[in-house]
C-alpha positions as CSV (number, residue, x, y, z in Angstrom):
1,M,-7.9,30.0,-35.5
2,Q,-11.2,27.8,-35.0
3,Y,-10.6,24.0,-34.0
4,P,-12.6,21.4,-34.0
5,E,-14.4,19.9,-31.3
6,V,-12.6,17.1,-29.9
7,P,-14.9,14.7,-28.8
8,T,-15.2,12.7,-25.6
9,I,-16.4,8.8,-25.2
10,T,-18.0,6.8,-23.0
11,L,-15.9,3.8,-21.6
12,P,-17.5,0.5,-19.5
13,D,-16.6,2.6,-16.1
14,G,-18.8,5.3,-16.9
15,T,-16.4,8.3,-17.5
16,S,-16.4,10.2,-20.5
17,P,-12.8,11.5,-21.2
18,S,-11.2,12.9,-24.3
19,I,-10.2,11.0,-27.0
20,L,-7.2,13.3,-27.2
21,S,-6.0,13.4,-24.4
22,G,-8.0,11.5,-22.0
23,I,-7.1,7.7,-22.5
24,P,-3.5,6.4,-22.4
25,P,-3.4,4.2,-25.2
26,E,-1.8,1.8,-23.2
27,K,-4.6,1.1,-21.3
28,L,-6.5,0.1,-24.9
29,P,-6.1,-3.7,-24.1
30,S,-8.5,-3.1,-21.1
31,L,-11.2,-1.6,-23.0
32,P,-13.9,-4.0,-25.0
33,P,-13.2,-3.9,-28.6
34,S,-16.1,-1.8,-29.6
35,V,-14.7,0.7,-27.6
36,Q,-11.3,0.6,-29.3
37,R,-12.7,0.5,-32.7
38,K,-14.9,3.3,-31.8
39,L,-11.7,5.2,-30.6
40,V,-10.2,4.7,-33.4
41,R,-12.7,6.0,-36.1
42,A,-13.2,9.3,-33.7
43,L,-9.4,9.9,-34.1
44,E,-9.4,9.0,-37.6
45,D,-12.4,11.8,-37.8
46,L,-10.7,14.7,-35.9
47,L,-7.9,13.7,-37.7
48,Q,-9.7,14.8,-41.4
49,K,-11.0,17.9,-40.0
50,A,-7.9,18.7,-38.5
51,H,-6.3,18.3,-41.6
52,A,-8.9,20.5,-43.2
53,M,-8.5,23.2,-40.9
54,P,-7.7,26.4,-43.5
55,R,-3.8,27.5,-42.8
56,G,-3.5,30.2,-39.9
57,K,-3.1,34.1,-40.8
58,T,0.1,34.4,-38.8
59,V,3.1,32.2,-38.5
60,K,2.0,31.8,-34.5
61,E,-1.8,30.3,-35.7
62,D,-0.1,28.1,-38.5
63,Q,2.3,26.6,-36.1
64,D,-0.2,25.8,-33.6
65,R,-2.7,24.3,-36.7
66,H,0.2,21.9,-37.1
67,V,0.7,20.9,-33.4
68,F,-2.7,20.5,-33.3
69,I,-2.7,17.9,-36.1
70,D,0.7,16.3,-34.2
71,A,-0.9,15.6,-31.5
72,V,-3.7,13.8,-33.2
73,S,-2.1,12.0,-35.7
74,W,0.2,10.7,-32.9
75,Q,-2.9,10.0,-30.5
76,L,-4.2,7.8,-33.7
77,A,-1.0,5.9,-34.5
78,T,-0.4,5.1,-30.8
79,C,-4.2,3.7,-30.5
80,L,-3.8,1.7,-33.2
81,R,0.0,-0.1,-32.0
82,Y,-2.3,-0.9,-28.7
83,S,-5.3,-2.1,-30.0
84,M,-6.2,-5.8,-30.1
85,P,-5.4,-7.6,-32.2
86,T,-2.6,-4.3,-33.2
87,R,-3.8,-2.4,-36.2
88,I,-0.4,-0.5,-36.4
89,A,0.2,-1.0,-40.1
90,E,-2.9,1.3,-40.7
91,A,-0.6,3.8,-39.1
92,V,1.4,4.7,-42.1
93,A,0.1,7.8,-43.3
94,S,0.0,9.5,-40.1
95,L,3.5,8.5,-39.2
96,T,4.8,9.2,-42.8
97,F,3.5,13.1,-42.0
98,L,4.6,13.2,-38.3
99,T,8.5,12.5,-39.5
100,E,8.4,14.2,-42.3
101,A,6.8,17.2,-40.5
102,H,9.8,17.2,-37.6
103,R,12.3,16.5,-40.9
104,R,10.8,19.8,-42.3
105,I,11.2,21.8,-39.4
106,Y,14.6,20.5,-38.7
107,K,15.7,21.0,-42.4
108,G,16.7,17.3,-42.7
109,T,19.0,17.4,-39.7
110,K,16.8,15.7,-36.7
111,V,15.3,12.4,-36.7
112,D,12.1,12.2,-34.4
113,V,13.5,8.9,-33.9
114,I,9.9,7.6,-31.6
115,P,7.4,7.9,-34.6
116,T,10.0,6.8,-36.9
117,L,10.6,3.2,-35.0
118,Y,6.8,3.0,-34.8
119,L,6.7,3.8,-39.6
120,G,9.0,0.9,-39.7
121,V,6.7,-1.3,-37.7
122,A,4.0,0.0,-39.6
123,L,5.6,-0.6,-42.6
124,S,7.0,-4.4,-41.8
125,R,3.7,-5.4,-41.9
126,I,2.7,-4.4,-45.4
127,E,4.0,-7.2,-48.1
128,G,5.9,-4.9,-50.7
129,E,7.2,-2.5,-48.2
130,E,10.0,-4.8,-46.4
131,E,12.9,-2.2,-47.9
132,R,11.4,0.9,-46.6
133,A,10.6,-0.4,-43.5
134,L,14.5,-1.3,-43.2
135,K,15.4,1.9,-44.3
136,T,13.1,3.4,-41.5
137,F,14.5,1.1,-38.9
138,K,18.0,1.9,-39.3
139,E,16.9,5.7,-39.4
140,A,15.7,5.4,-36.1
141,F,18.6,2.9,-34.8
142,D,21.4,5.3,-36.3
143,N,20.1,8.2,-34.6
144,L,19.2,6.9,-30.9
145,H,22.0,9.4,-29.5
146,A,20.6,12.0,-30.6
147,S,16.6,11.6,-29.0
148,S,16.4,11.9,-25.7
149,Q,15.9,8.8,-24.1
150,V,13.8,6.3,-25.9
151,P,11.6,3.6,-23.6
152,A,12.9,0.7,-23.8
153,K,9.5,-1.3,-24.6
154,N,9.2,0.9,-27.9
155,L,13.3,-0.3,-28.7
156,I,12.0,-4.1,-27.7
157,W,9.1,-3.6,-29.8
158,A,10.9,-2.4,-32.8
159,R,13.5,-5.1,-33.1
160,A,11.0,-7.7,-32.7
161,N,9.4,-6.6,-35.3
162,M,12.7,-5.5,-37.9
163,A,13.8,-9.4,-36.6
164,R,10.4,-11.0,-38.1
165,M,10.6,-9.0,-41.4
166,L,14.0,-10.3,-41.8
167,R,12.9,-14.1,-40.8
168,G,9.9,-13.9,-43.3
169,M,12.5,-12.0,-46.2
170,G,15.1,-15.2,-45.5
171,R,17.7,-13.0,-43.7
172,N,17.7,-15.4,-41.0
173,A,21.2,-14.1,-40.0
174,E,20.6,-10.1,-39.9
175,A,17.1,-11.7,-37.9
176,S,19.4,-13.0,-35.2
177,I,21.3,-10.3,-34.7
178,Q,18.3,-7.8,-33.9
179,E,17.2,-11.1,-31.6
180,R,20.5,-10.8,-29.6
181,L,21.0,-7.6,-30.1
182,T,20.8,-4.9,-26.7
183,S,17.2,-5.1,-25.9
184,L,16.2,-8.1,-26.6
185,R,17.5,-12.1,-25.6
186,E,20.7,-10.7,-23.8
187,W,18.5,-7.1,-22.5
188,I,15.5,-9.1,-21.4
189,V,17.8,-11.8,-19.1
190,N,20.0,-8.5,-17.8
191,N,16.7,-6.2,-17.0
192,S,15.2,-9.0,-14.6
193,L,14.0,-6.2,-11.7
194,D,12.9,-3.7,-14.8
195,F,10.3,-5.8,-16.4
196,F,8.5,-9.0,-15.4
197,P,7.5,-11.9,-18.0
198,N,4.2,-10.6,-18.8
199,V,5.2,-7.3,-19.6
200,I,8.0,-8.7,-22.2
201,T,5.9,-10.7,-23.8
202,N,3.1,-8.0,-24.4
203,A,5.3,-5.6,-25.5
204,I,6.9,-7.9,-28.5
205,A,4.7,-11.3,-29.1
206,D,1.1,-10.7,-31.6
207,D,-0.7,-13.2,-33.4
208,I,1.7,-12.8,-36.5
209,G,4.7,-14.8,-34.8
210,T,6.8,-11.3,-33.7
211,G,9.0,-12.4,-30.9
212,A,9.1,-16.0,-31.4
213,H,12.6,-16.3,-32.0
214,I,13.5,-14.2,-28.9
215,L,10.2,-15.8,-26.2
216,D,11.4,-19.4,-27.0
217,H,15.4,-19.1,-27.0
218,R,16.5,-21.0,-24.2
219,D,18.0,-18.2,-22.3
220,V,14.8,-16.8,-22.5
221,I,13.1,-19.7,-20.9
222,A,15.1,-20.6,-18.3
223,H,15.2,-16.8,-17.2
224,F,11.4,-16.6,-17.1
225,S,11.4,-19.8,-15.2
226,R,12.8,-18.1,-12.5
227,F,9.6,-15.9,-12.1
228,R,6.7,-17.2,-9.9
229,E,3.3,-14.6,-10.4
230,L,1.6,-14.0,-7.0
231,G,-0.9,-11.4,-8.5
232,P,-1.3,-8.6,-10.9
233,N,1.8,-6.7,-11.1
234,Q,3.6,-9.0,-8.3
235,W,6.0,-11.7,-8.9
236,V,8.5,-13.6,-6.9
237,L,12.0,-14.1,-8.2
238,D,14.1,-17.0,-7.2
239,D,11.5,-17.7,-4.5
240,K,13.1,-15.2,-2.8
241,I,12.8,-11.2,-3.8
242,V,8.9,-10.3,-4.0
243,L,9.0,-8.0,-7.0
244,T,5.7,-5.1,-7.7
245,K,5.0,-2.5,-9.8
């Protein structure tokens, strides 16, 4: 089977990694906006070419085709998430494809939790898609127990976006539950040694007010006041414990 050529992209440091496997999406905020946009456009073009590939002549070839499309779809979705400002709302089509493909493969018996969380966030940022977003979030959270470990930052990001959307719908009591639940206010205070204040803030705060009712809560403010930044990824906790990552 003939696969589309995977292009490279030239970065400010002069390197030219593959757009599919050479750039961790989490590094996008450190790249110039023009490079971020160029990377997204290249992935969108590659995904269009991937979908245009003919079906395989064998079951194995067809499976490999789907694996390739999944890989490009996921790289695009994560790069849209980590673009500055985030463009996750543009990832609905890619994430819908990923979650539905997973559902077809397992005949509806398994949920691909992380892409489903991403889809919930993407939908939560589109006016008129609130009910679909709530259904998607619920599907993901109801299946956490059946998934391999979901990164904590993905969970707090998703819950923060769900809470922001619920407040926008006037459902403040439900939003408050999400803000307190496991991975938000109480989680932040109880995981001092795992994530620094800037890591938490970067994970949930954005330009539309996500995380506002978490980060400005008195318990979180008091907790963050215990930290003093020494330098990049180096903090002092309670003026005595030096933390580095």
